[in-house]
matplotlib code that plots the C-alpha trace (Angstrom):
import matplotlib.pyplot as plt

x = [6.4, 8.5, 11.8, 14.5, 17.0, 20.7, 23.7, 22.0, 18.3, 16.7, 13.0, 10.7, 8.5, 4.8, 3.9, 6.3, 7.7, 11.1, 14.0, 14.6, 17.9, 18.3, 18.9, 17.5, 21.0, 21.3, 17.9, 19.0, 21.9, 20.1, 18.5, 19.0, 20.9, 21.6, 20.9, 24.6, 25.3, 22.4, 23.7, 27.2, 25.8, 23.8, 26.8, 29.0, 26.3, 25.9, 29.6, 29.7, 26.7, 28.2, 31.5, 29.7, 27.5, 30.6, 32.3, 29.2, 28.9, 32.5, 31.9, 28.9, 31.0, 33.5, 30.9, 29.8, 33.3, 33.7, 30.4, 31.6, 35.0, 33.3, 30.9, 33.7, 35.8, 32.9, 32.2, 35.9, 36.0, 32.8, 34.3, 37.6, 35.6, 33.8, 37.1, 38.7, 35.8, 36.2, 39.9, 39.2, 36.7, 39.1, 42.0, 39.9, 38.5, 41.3, 44.3, 46.4, 47.5, 43.9, 43.4, 43.8, 43.2, 39.9, 38.4, 39.7, 36.9, 33.3, 31.9, 31.3, 32.6, 30.5, 27.5, 26.5, 24.4, 25.7, 24.6, 23.7, 27.2, 28.8, 26.7, 28.6, 25.9, 26.9, 30.6, 32.4, 34.6, 37.2, 39.7, 42.9, 45.3, 49.1, 50.7, 54.2, 57.1, 58.3, 55.0, 54.8, 58.5, 59.7, 61.8, 61.2, 59.4, 57.3, 53.7, 52.0, 49.8, 48.4, 44.8, 44.1, 40.5, 39.9, 36.8, 35.7, 32.7, 29.8, 30.8, 34.6, 35.1, 37.5, 40.3, 42.1, 40.3, 40.4, 42.8, 42.8, 45.6, 45.7, 48.4, 47.3, 50.0, 50.2, 50.8]
y = [-198.2, -201.2, -201.4, -204.0, -205.2, -205.1, -202.9, -200.1, -199.6, -198.5, -197.7, -197.8, -195.1, -195.7, -194.6, -196.6, -199.3, -198.4, -197.7, -194.0, -192.3, -191.9, -194.5, -194.1, -193.4, -190.4, -189.1, -189.1, -186.8, -184.3, -182.3, -178.7, -175.7, -175.2, -172.0, -171.3, -171.6, -169.3, -166.7, -166.9, -166.4, -163.4, -161.8, -162.3, -160.9, -157.9, -157.1, -157.4, -155.0, -152.4, -152.5, -152.1, -149.3, -147.4, -147.9, -146.6, -143.5, -142.6, -142.9, -140.6, -137.9, -138.2, -137.8, -134.4, -133.1, -134.3, -132.5, -129.2, -129.5, -130.1, -127.2, -124.8, -126.0, -125.5, -122.1, -121.1, -122.4, -120.5, -117.3, -117.9, -118.4, -115.1, -113.3, -114.9, -113.8, -110.3, -110.4, -111.5, -108.7, -106.1, -107.4, -107.1, -103.6, -101.8, -104.0, -105.9, -102.7, -101.7, -104.6, -103.2, -104.3, -102.4, -103.9, -107.5, -109.0, -108.0, -109.5, -106.9, -107.6, -109.7, -107.9, -105.8, -106.7, -109.5, -110.7, -114.4, -115.3, -114.0, -116.1, -118.7, -120.7, -121.7, -121.0, -117.7, -116.8, -114.0, -113.1, -111.2, -110.2, -109.7, -107.4, -107.4, -108.0, -111.6, -112.9, -115.6, -116.6, -115.6, -112.7, -109.0, -107.0, -109.7, -108.9, -111.3, -111.1, -113.7, -114.1, -116.1, -117.2, -118.6, -120.4, -121.6, -123.7, -122.1, -123.5, -123.1, -126.7, -127.6, -125.8, -123.9, -122.5, -124.0, -121.9, -121.6, -119.7, -118.6, -116.7, -114.2, -113.5, -110.8, -113.0]
z = [41.6, 41.7, 43.5, 42.6, 45.1, 44.4, 44.8, 43.1, 43.9, 40.7, 40.4, 37.5, 36.1, 36.7, 33.2, 31.0, 33.3, 32.0, 34.3, 35.1, 34.9, 38.6, 41.2, 44.7, 46.1, 43.8, 44.8, 48.5, 47.8, 45.5, 48.3, 46.9, 48.4, 52.0, 53.8, 54.3, 50.6, 49.8, 52.3, 50.8, 47.3, 48.3, 50.0, 46.9, 44.6, 46.9, 46.8, 43.0, 42.7, 45.0, 43.0, 39.6, 41.0, 42.1, 38.7, 36.8, 39.1, 38.4, 34.7, 35.0, 36.6, 33.8, 31.1, 32.6, 32.5, 28.9, 28.0, 29.5, 27.7, 24.4, 24.9, 25.8, 22.8, 20.4, 21.8, 21.3, 17.8, 16.9, 18.2, 16.3, 13.1, 13.7, 14.2, 11.2, 9.0, 10.4, 9.6, 6.0, 5.6, 7.0, 4.9, 1.7, 2.5, 4.6, 3.9, 6.4, 8.2, 8.7, 11.2, 14.8, 18.4, 18.4, 15.2, 14.8, 16.9, 16.0, 19.2, 21.9, 25.5, 27.8, 29.3, 26.3, 23.3, 21.1, 17.7, 17.2, 15.9, 19.1, 21.5, 23.4, 25.1, 28.7, 28.2, 28.7, 25.7, 25.6, 22.9, 22.8, 20.1, 20.1, 17.5, 19.0, 16.8, 16.4, 18.0, 15.3, 15.7, 12.2, 13.4, 14.1, 11.5, 10.0, 9.2, 11.5, 14.6, 16.9, 18.1, 21.3, 22.2, 25.7, 26.6, 30.1, 31.1, 33.0, 36.4, 35.8, 36.9, 34.1, 35.9, 33.1, 30.1, 26.6, 24.5, 20.7, 19.1, 15.5, 13.6, 10.9, 8.3, 5.6, 2.6]

ax = plt.figure().add_subplot(projection="3d")
ax.plot(x, y, z, "-o")
ax.set_aspect("equal")
plt.show()
């Protein structure tokens, strides 16, 4: 290795005898990272990791609520479809006046045997019917009744149940 004198001390590579890109003064200042800088970096990265972990855990809790809401809604929609199929059948066989509070829903109450179309998975589904006059808002004496299906999740953590309301008109 040869060293030349002057303002800048440059050194030659031993392989090619060409000047290298660095001068000796630059080599002196390129010492790496100090321990304090390394500790500061580790602290900053630790804070960022903790914040990201909390953000992802909050998202995970929200996904569980969305899953329960979706399951309850689908169970309610399934029950409403069963009820509407029963109403169409009764309308075709007994007429609109043959639909009553005791036969509009083919699913038995919770706790007794239920056929496959009445199963609601992990949700609890109930239905009610309102035959009172003007229930559909078109005035008294109209031929209309209103079916309400309520579905709650298995743990009742959604707060209020999902409600589906359908009006059946004699058209």
